[in-house]
Biopython code that builds the backbone (N, CA, C, O; Angstrom):
import numpy as np
from Bio.PDB.StructureBuilder import StructureBuilder

atoms = [
    (1, "MET", "N", (-13.024, -6.188, -0.428)),
    (1, "MET", "CA", (-11.702, -6.555, -0.130)),
    (1, "MET", "C", (-11.408, -5.857, 1.220)),
    (1, "MET", "O", (-12.053, -4.872, 1.579)),
    (2, "ASN", "N", (-10.414, -6.400, 1.954)),
    (2, "ASN", "CA", (-10.041, -5.934, 3.277)),
    (2, "ASN", "C", (-8.596, -5.459, 3.242)),
    (2, "ASN", "O", (-7.694, -6.293, 3.328)),
    (3, "LEU", "N", (-8.328, -4.149, 3.118)),
    (3, "LEU", "CA", (-6.999, -3.626, 3.212)),
    (3, "LEU", "C", (-6.740, -2.956, 4.453)),
    (3, "LEU", "O", (-7.496, -2.045, 4.790)),
    (4, "LYS", "N", (-5.739, -3.297, 5.201)),
    (4, "LYS", "CA", (-5.375, -2.698, 6.519)),
    (4, "LYS", "C", (-3.979, -2.074, 6.291)),
    (4, "LYS", "O", (-3.053, -2.796, 5.921)),
    (5, "PRO", "N", (-3.800, -0.732, 6.505)),
    (5, "PRO", "CA", (-2.491, -0.240, 6.411)),
    (5, "PRO", "C", (-1.586, -0.592, 7.599)),
    (5, "PRO", "O", (-2.024, -0.589, 8.750)),
    (6, "ILE", "N", (-0.333, -0.892, 7.302)),
    (6, "ILE", "CA", (0.696, -1.372, 8.238)),
    (6, "ILE", "C", (1.547, -0.089, 8.574)),
    (6, "ILE", "O", (1.945, 0.681, 7.700)),
    (7, "VAL", "N", (1.786, 0.069, 9.903)),
    (7, "VAL", "CA", (2.574, 1.137, 10.404)),
    (7, "VAL", "C", (3.627, 0.587, 11.342)),
    (7, "VAL", "O", (3.429, 0.506, 12.554)),
    (8, "THR", "N", (4.742, 0.214, 10.759)),
    (8, "THR", "CA", (5.849, -0.259, 11.532)),
    (8, "THR", "C", (7.084, 0.565, 11.203)),
    (8, "THR", "O", (7.021, 1.437, 10.336)),
    (9, "GLU", "N", (8.191, 0.318, 11.862)),
    (9, "GLU", "CA", (9.352, 1.143, 11.538)),
    (9, "GLU", "C", (9.725, 0.948, 10.089)),
    (9, "GLU", "O", (9.969, 1.921, 9.375)),
    (10, "LYS", "N", (9.772, -0.267, 9.652)),
    (10, "LYS", "CA", (10.065, -0.553, 8.206)),
    (10, "LYS", "C", (9.154, 0.090, 7.266)),
    (10, "LYS", "O", (9.608, 0.619, 6.251)),
    (11, "ALA", "N", (7.892, 0.087, 7.524)),
    (11, "ALA", "CA", (6.829, 0.605, 6.696)),
    (11, "ALA", "C", (7.056, 2.141, 6.530)),
    (11, "ALA", "O", (6.977, 2.706, 5.439)),
    (12, "VAL", "N", (7.332, 2.737, 7.648)),
    (12, "VAL", "CA", (7.579, 4.271, 7.608)),
    (12, "VAL", "C", (8.891, 4.584, 6.865)),
    (12, "VAL", "O", (8.963, 5.627, 6.215)),
    (13, "MET", "N", (9.804, 3.837, 6.922)),
    (13, "MET", "CA", (11.075, 3.996, 6.212)),
    (13, "MET", "C", (10.735, 3.812, 4.723)),
    (13, "MET", "O", (11.218, 4.591, 3.901)),
    (14, "MET", "N", (9.960, 2.857, 4.364)),
    (14, "MET", "CA", (9.586, 2.661, 2.912)),
    (14, "MET", "C", (8.773, 3.823, 2.400)),
    (14, "MET", "O", (8.908, 4.227, 1.245)),
    (15, "ILE", "N", (7.906, 4.377, 3.281)),
    (15, "ILE", "CA", (7.136, 5.576, 2.770)),
    (15, "ILE", "C", (8.047, 6.766, 2.574)),
    (15, "ILE", "O", (7.825, 7.535, 1.638)),
    (16, "GLU", "N", (9.029, 6.957, 3.374)),
    (16, "GLU", "CA", (9.914, 8.087, 3.130)),
    (16, "GLU", "C", (10.945, 7.864, 2.064)),
    (16, "GLU", "O", (11.227, 8.756, 1.264)),
    (17, "ARG", "N", (11.521, 6.659, 2.046)),
    (17, "ARG", "CA", (12.636, 6.447, 1.098)),
    (17, "ARG", "C", (12.157, 6.008, -0.308)),
    (17, "ARG", "O", (12.699, 6.464, -1.315)),
    (18, "ASP", "N", (11.132, 5.114, -0.371)),
    (18, "ASP", "CA", (10.747, 4.481, -1.662)),
    (18, "ASP", "C", (9.375, 4.927, -2.217)),
    (18, "ASP", "O", (8.975, 4.501, -3.301)),
    (19, "ASN", "N", (8.706, 5.731, -1.515)),
    (19, "ASN", "CA", (7.369, 6.179, -1.992)),
    (19, "ASN", "C", (6.423, 5.027, -2.040)),
    (19, "ASN", "O", (5.635, 4.917, -2.979)),
    (20, "THR", "N", (6.472, 4.119, -1.015)),
    (20, "THR", "CA", (5.836, 2.948, -1.045)),
    (20, "THR", "C", (4.946, 2.750, 0.181)),
    (20, "THR", "O", (5.454, 2.866, 1.297)),
    (21, "LEU", "N", (3.604, 2.450, 0.040)),
    (21, "LEU", "CA", (2.763, 2.196, 1.210)),
    (21, "LEU", "C", (2.625, 0.638, 1.321)),
    (21, "LEU", "O", (2.692, -0.085, 0.327)),
    (22, "THR", "N", (2.426, 0.160, 2.612)),
    (22, "THR", "CA", (2.276, -1.185, 2.939)),
    (22, "THR", "C", (0.913, -1.552, 3.604)),
    (22, "THR", "O", (0.481, -0.923, 4.570)),
    (23, "PHE", "N", (0.286, -2.567, 3.055)),
    (23, "PHE", "CA", (-1.024, -3.019, 3.509)),
    (23, "PHE", "C", (-1.012, -4.425, 3.727)),
    (23, "PHE", "O", (-0.211, -5.157, 3.145)),
    (24, "GLN", "N", (-2.019, -4.917, 4.688)),
    (24, "GLN", "CA", (-2.227, -6.339, 4.840)),
    (24, "GLN", "C", (-3.605, -6.591, 4.219)),
    (24, "GLN", "O", (-4.523, -5.785, 4.369)),
    (25, "THR", "N", (-3.725, -7.656, 3.563)),
    (25, "THR", "CA", (-5.013, -7.960, 2.745)),
    (25, "THR", "C", (-5.336, -9.449, 2.896)),
    (25, "THR", "O", (-4.611, -10.249, 3.487)),
    (26, "SER", "N", (-6.536, -9.746, 2.282)),
    (26, "SER", "CA", (-6.891, -11.209, 2.338)),
    (26, "SER", "C", (-6.046, -12.073, 1.398)),
    (26, "SER", "O", (-5.504, -11.585, 0.407)),
    (27, "MET", "N", (-5.952, -13.265, 1.701)),
    (27, "MET", "CA", (-5.176, -14.201, 0.898)),
    (27, "MET", "C", (-5.690, -14.428, -0.501)),
    (27, "MET", "O", (-4.887, -14.812, -1.352)),
    (28, "THR", "N", (-6.948, -14.229, -0.819)),
    (28, "THR", "CA", (-7.571, -14.412, -2.057)),
    (28, "THR", "C", (-7.422, -13.180, -3.018)),
    (28, "THR", "O", (-7.669, -13.308, -4.217)),
    (29, "ALA", "N", (-7.031, -12.029, -2.500)),
    (29, "ALA", "CA", (-6.909, -10.837, -3.312)),
    (29, "ALA", "C", (-5.853, -10.913, -4.432)),
    (29, "ALA", "O", (-4.764, -11.435, -4.193)),
    (30, "ILE", "N", (-6.111, -10.462, -5.521)),
    (30, "ILE", "CA", (-5.089, -10.498, -6.586)),
    (30, "ILE", "C", (-4.646, -9.058, -6.902)),
    (30, "ILE", "O", (-5.351, -8.114, -6.546)),
    (31, "LYS", "N", (-3.481, -8.873, -7.568)),
    (31, "LYS", "CA", (-2.923, -7.564, -7.690)),
    (31, "LYS", "C", (-3.864, -6.628, -8.598)),
    (31, "LYS", "O", (-3.942, -5.423, -8.357)),
    (32, "LYS", "N", (-4.489, -7.154, -9.522)),
    (32, "LYS", "CA", (-5.328, -6.242, -10.357)),
    (32, "LYS", "C", (-6.547, -5.734, -9.380)),
    (32, "LYS", "O", (-6.873, -4.548, -9.411)),
    (33, "GLU", "N", (-7.114, -6.529, -8.638)),
    (33, "GLU", "CA", (-8.214, -6.127, -7.762)),
    (33, "GLU", "C", (-7.702, -5.054, -6.717)),
    (33, "GLU", "O", (-8.415, -4.104, -6.394)),
    (34, "ILE", "N", (-6.523, -5.236, -6.240)),
    (34, "ILE", "CA", (-5.937, -4.376, -5.199)),
    (34, "ILE", "C", (-5.594, -2.987, -5.880)),
    (34, "ILE", "O", (-5.836, -1.944, -5.274)),
    (35, "LYS", "N", (-5.061, -2.981, -7.070)),
    (35, "LYS", "CA", (-4.777, -1.774, -7.776)),
    (35, "LYS", "C", (-6.044, -1.029, -8.045)),
    (35, "LYS", "O", (-6.099, 0.165, -7.748)),
    (36, "GLU", "N", (-7.072, -1.640, -8.585)),
    (36, "GLU", "CA", (-8.386, -0.914, -8.854)),
    (36, "GLU", "C", (-8.963, -0.304, -7.597)),
    (36, "GLU", "O", (-9.409, 0.842, -7.549)),
    (37, "GLU", "N", (-8.922, -1.180, -6.546)),
    (37, "GLU", "CA", (-9.570, -0.607, -5.293)),
    (37, "GLU", "C", (-8.872, 0.558, -4.729)),
    (37, "GLU", "O", (-9.516, 1.490, -4.250)),
    (38, "LEU", "N", (-7.455, 0.551, -4.764)),
    (38, "LEU", "CA", (-6.740, 1.644, -4.216)),
    (38, "LEU", "C", (-6.964, 2.906, -5.062)),
    (38, "LEU", "O", (-7.163, 4.000, -4.533)),
    (39, "GLU", "N", (-6.925, 2.716, -6.450)),
    (39, "GLU", "CA", (-7.074, 3.916, -7.273)),
    (39, "GLU", "C", (-8.460, 4.443, -7.240)),
    (39, "GLU", "O", (-8.631, 5.653, -7.393)),
    (40, "ASP", "N", (-9.529, 3.595, -7.043)),
    (40, "ASP", "CA", (-10.863, 4.203, -6.977)),
    (40, "ASP", "C", (-11.100, 4.789, -5.566)),
    (40, "ASP", "O", (-11.701, 5.854, -5.427)),
    (41, "LEU", "N", (-10.635, 4.100, -4.554)),
    (41, "LEU", "CA", (-10.939, 4.540, -3.222)),
    (41, "LEU", "C", (-10.128, 5.808, -2.765)),
    (41, "LEU", "O", (-10.681, 6.733, -2.170)),
    (42, "LEU", "N", (-8.853, 5.804, -3.058)),
    (42, "LEU", "CA", (-7.953, 6.789, -2.491)),
    (42, "LEU", "C", (-7.599, 7.869, -3.561)),
    (42, "LEU", "O", (-7.061, 8.919, -3.207)),
    (43, "LYS", "N", (-7.885, 7.628, -4.810)),
    (43, "LYS", "CA", (-7.740, 8.559, -5.875)),
    (43, "LYS", "C", (-6.198, 8.923, -6.136)),
    (43, "LYS", "O", (-5.803, 10.085, -6.232)),
    (44, "PHE", "N", (-5.460, 7.909, -6.228)),
    (44, "PHE", "CA", (-4.048, 8.032, -6.600)),
    (44, "PHE", "C", (-3.639, 6.962, -7.572)),
    (44, "PHE", "O", (-4.264, 5.905, -7.657)),
    (45, "LYS", "N", (-2.543, 7.252, -8.332)),
    (45, "LYS", "CA", (-2.116, 6.225, -9.359)),
    (45, "LYS", "C", (-1.022, 5.366, -8.828)),
    (45, "LYS", "O", (-0.044, 5.875, -8.280)),
    (46, "VAL", "N", (-1.150, 4.116, -8.968)),
    (46, "VAL", "CA", (-0.217, 3.085, -8.612)),
    (46, "VAL", "C", (0.754, 2.711, -9.736)),
    (46, "VAL", "O", (0.375, 2.393, -10.863)),
    (47, "GLU", "N", (2.001, 2.770, -9.360)),
    (47, "GLU", "CA", (3.048, 2.411, -10.319)),
    (47, "GLU", "C", (3.290, 0.833, -10.308)),
    (47, "GLU", "O", (3.323, 0.233, -11.382)),
    (48, "LYS", "N", (3.448, 0.201, -9.177)),
    (48, "LYS", "CA", (3.800, -1.155, -9.153)),
    (48, "LYS", "C", (3.263, -1.766, -7.827)),
    (48, "LYS", "O", (3.244, -1.060, -6.819)),
    (49, "ILE", "N", (2.842, -3.007, -7.791)),
    (49, "ILE", "CA", (2.324, -3.724, -6.636)),
    (49, "ILE", "C", (3.264, -4.966, -6.458)),
    (49, "ILE", "O", (3.496, -5.709, -7.412)),
    (50, "ARG", "N", (3.775, -5.165, -5.265)),
    (50, "ARG", "CA", (4.401, -6.449, -4.915)),
    (50, "ARG", "C", (3.715, -7.059, -3.775)),
    (50, "ARG", "O", (3.234, -6.371, -2.875)),
    (51, "THR", "N", (3.657, -8.433, -3.796)),
    (51, "THR", "CA", (2.996, -9.074, -2.717)),
    (51, "THR", "C", (3.995, -10.007, -1.982)),
    (51, "THR", "O", (4.988, -10.483, -2.533)),
    (52, "LEU", "N", (3.643, -10.229, -0.679)),
    (52, "LEU", "CA", (4.480, -11.184, 0.111)),
    (52, "LEU", "C", (3.589, -11.938, 1.082)),
    (52, "LEU", "O", (2.833, -11.354, 1.858)),
    (53, "ILE", "N", (3.703, -13.221, 1.011)),
    (53, "ILE", "CA", (2.934, -14.096, 1.957)),
    (53, "ILE", "C", (3.820, -14.667, 2.950)),
    (53, "ILE", "O", (4.766, -15.378, 2.611)),
    (54, "ARG", "N", (3.551, -14.382, 4.208)),
    (54, "ARG", "CA", (4.336, -14.844, 5.303)),
    (54, "ARG", "C", (3.409, -15.241, 6.512)),
    (54, "ARG", "O", (2.515, -14.503, 6.927)),
    (55, "LYS", "N", (3.690, -16.403, 7.006)),
    (55, "LYS", "CA", (2.995, -16.814, 8.243)),
    (55, "LYS", "C", (1.481, -16.732, 7.991)),
    (55, "LYS", "O", (0.789, -16.261, 8.894)),
    (56, "ASN", "N", (0.890, -17.150, 6.835)),
    (56, "ASN", "CA", (-0.495, -17.120, 6.565)),
    (56, "ASN", "C", (-1.131, -15.822, 6.434)),
    (56, "ASN", "O", (-2.346, -15.729, 6.612)),
    (57, "LYS", "N", (-0.398, -14.778, 6.130)),
    (57, "LYS", "CA", (-0.820, -13.377, 5.988)),
    (57, "LYS", "C", (-0.272, -12.871, 4.638)),
    (57, "LYS", "O", (0.804, -13.291, 4.212)),
    (58, "LYS", "N", (-0.941, -12.057, 4.032)),
    (58, "LYS", "CA", (-0.527, -11.526, 2.717)),
    (58, "LYS", "C", (-0.287, -9.917, 2.868)),
    (58, "LYS", "O", (-1.161, -9.140, 3.250)),
    (59, "TYR", "N", (0.821, -9.608, 2.565)),
    (59, "TYR", "CA", (1.251, -8.118, 2.623)),
    (59, "TYR", "C", (1.402, -7.600, 1.179)),
    (59, "TYR", "O", (1.854, -8.274, 0.254)),
    (60, "VAL", "N", (0.976, -6.338, 1.093)),
    (60, "VAL", "CA", (1.019, -5.774, -0.262)),
    (60, "VAL", "C", (1.830, -4.520, -0.133)),
    (60, "VAL", "O", (1.569, -3.699, 0.746)),
    (61, "TYR", "N", (2.849, -4.347, -1.024)),
    (61, "TYR", "CA", (3.770, -3.166, -1.118)),
    (61, "TYR", "C", (3.218, -2.371, -2.384)),
    (61, "TYR", "O", (3.249, -2.891, -3.500)),
    (62, "VAL", "N", (2.733, -1.142, -2.179)),
    (62, "VAL", "CA", (2.208, -0.351, -3.269)),
    (62, "VAL", "C", (3.116, 0.832, -3.487)),
    (62, "VAL", "O", (3.231, 1.707, -2.629)),
    (63, "LYS", "N", (3.790, 0.860, -4.687)),
    (63, "LYS", "CA", (4.678, 1.943, -5.025)),
    (63, "LYS", "C", (3.806, 2.894, -5.839)),
    (63, "LYS", "O", (3.123, 2.496, -6.782)),
    (64, "LEU", "N", (3.857, 4.234, -5.417)),
    (64, "LEU", "CA", (3.058, 5.289, -6.097)),
    (64, "LEU", "C", (3.801, 5.820, -7.166)),
    (64, "LEU", "O", (5.032, 5.795, -7.141)),
    (65, "LYS", "N", (3.082, 6.362, -8.223)),
    (65, "LYS", "CA", (3.681, 7.139, -9.272)),
    (65, "LYS", "C", (4.383, 8.398, -8.692)),
    (65, "LYS", "O", (3.951, 8.901, -7.654)),
    (66, "GLY", "N", (5.466, 8.921, -9.348)),
    (66, "GLY", "CA", (6.259, 9.929, -8.984)),
    (66, "GLY", "C", (5.535, 11.190, -8.543)),
    (66, "GLY", "O", (6.005, 11.806, -7.586)),
    (67, "ASP", "N", (4.445, 11.634, -9.140)),
    (67, "ASP", "CA", (3.825, 12.903, -8.822)),
    (67, "ASP", "C", (2.989, 12.797, -7.507)),
    (67, "ASP", "O", (2.588, 13.820, -6.952)),
    (68, "THR", "N", (2.734, 11.575, -7.023)),
    (68, "THR", "CA", (1.980, 11.484, -5.772)),
    (68, "THR", "C", (2.962, 10.966, -4.691)),
    (68, "THR", "O", (3.636, 9.947, -4.843)),
    (69, "LEU", "N", (2.987, 11.770, -3.562)),
    (69, "LEU", "CA", (3.927, 11.375, -2.458)),
    (69, "LEU", "C", (3.140, 10.473, -1.474)),
    (69, "LEU", "O", (1.985, 10.720, -1.128)),
    (70, "ALA", "N", (3.830, 9.450, -1.070)),
    (70, "ALA", "CA", (3.337, 8.504, -0.112)),
    (70, "ALA", "C", (3.040, 9.087, 1.235)),
    (70, "ALA", "O", (2.066, 8.726, 1.895)),
    (71, "ILE", "N", (3.915, 10.017, 1.643)),
    (71, "ILE", "CA", (3.775, 10.567, 2.908)),
    (71, "ILE", "C", (2.483, 11.467, 2.962)),
    (71, "ILE", "O", (1.891, 11.634, 4.028)),
    (72, "ASP", "N", (2.105, 11.982, 1.903)),
    (72, "ASP", "CA", (0.834, 12.806, 1.830)),
    (72, "ASP", "C", (-0.362, 11.820, 1.922)),
    (72, "ASP", "O", (-1.342, 12.124, 2.603)),
    (73, "VAL", "N", (-0.302, 10.689, 1.272)),
    (73, "VAL", "CA", (-1.390, 9.715, 1.360)),
    (73, "VAL", "C", (-1.390, 9.103, 2.749)),
    (73, "VAL", "O", (-2.471, 8.878, 3.292)),
    (74, "ALA", "N", (-0.244, 8.820, 3.358)),
    (74, "ALA", "CA", (-0.290, 8.170, 4.737)),
    (74, "ALA", "C", (-0.828, 9.193, 5.751)),
    (74, "ALA", "O", (-1.449, 8.780, 6.730)),
    (75, "THR", "N", (-0.614, 10.537, 5.560)),
    (75, "THR", "CA", (-1.200, 11.448, 6.376)),
    (75, "THR", "C", (-2.595, 11.622, 6.157)),
    (75, "THR", "O", (-3.267, 11.969, 7.129)),
    (76, "LYS", "N", (-3.148, 11.447, 5.071)),
    (76, "LYS", "CA", (-4.566, 11.491, 4.740)),
    (76, "LYS", "C", (-5.237, 10.251, 5.384)),
    (76, "LYS", "O", (-6.370, 10.365, 5.851)),
    (77, "LEU", "N", (-4.582, 9.085, 5.424)),
    (77, "LEU", "CA", (-5.101, 7.940, 6.039)),
    (77, "LEU", "C", (-4.927, 7.904, 7.530)),
    (77, "LEU", "O", (-5.446, 7.008, 8.194)),
    (78, "GLY", "N", (-4.164, 8.919, 8.103)),
    (78, "GLY", "CA", (-4.031, 8.911, 9.597)),
    (78, "GLY", "C", (-2.913, 8.103, 10.100)),
    (78, "GLY", "O", (-2.871, 7.818, 11.297)),
    (79, "LEU", "N", (-1.941, 7.684, 9.228)),
    (79, "LEU", "CA", (-0.948, 6.791, 9.678)),
    (79, "LEU", "C", (0.283, 7.622, 10.248)),
    (79, "LEU", "O", (1.096, 7.115, 11.021)),
    (80, "MET", "N", (0.356, 8.928, 9.808)),
    (80, "MET", "CA", (1.504, 9.735, 10.259)),
    (80, "MET", "C", (1.002, 10.963, 10.972)),
    (80, "MET", "O", (1.800, 11.779, 11.432)),
]
sb = StructureBuilder()
sb.init_structure("model")
sb.init_model(0)
sb.init_chain("A")
sb.init_seg("    ")
for serial, (resi, resn, name, xyz) in enumerate(atoms, 1):
    if name == "N":
        sb.init_residue(resn, " ", resi, " ")
    sb.init_atom(name, np.array(xyz, "f"), 0.0, 1.0, " ", f" {name:<3s}", serial, name[0])
structure = sb.get_structure()
């Protein structure tokens, strides 16, 4: 699967305010596959996943469990 982190002003606000990371993925990816890949690859627990399809692109909003801070994961990924 192909997950690309999104770094926009809105995405950074969601990291700080909602403990949520934003990714762009392939149109065929399903929530269960995305959750398993993120938990295996980045070693954090996912609370909820929301998807948005806009202009033939699929965006994924990943809310992390309370004990894991999204800003720490974003720093680890090199987004911040």
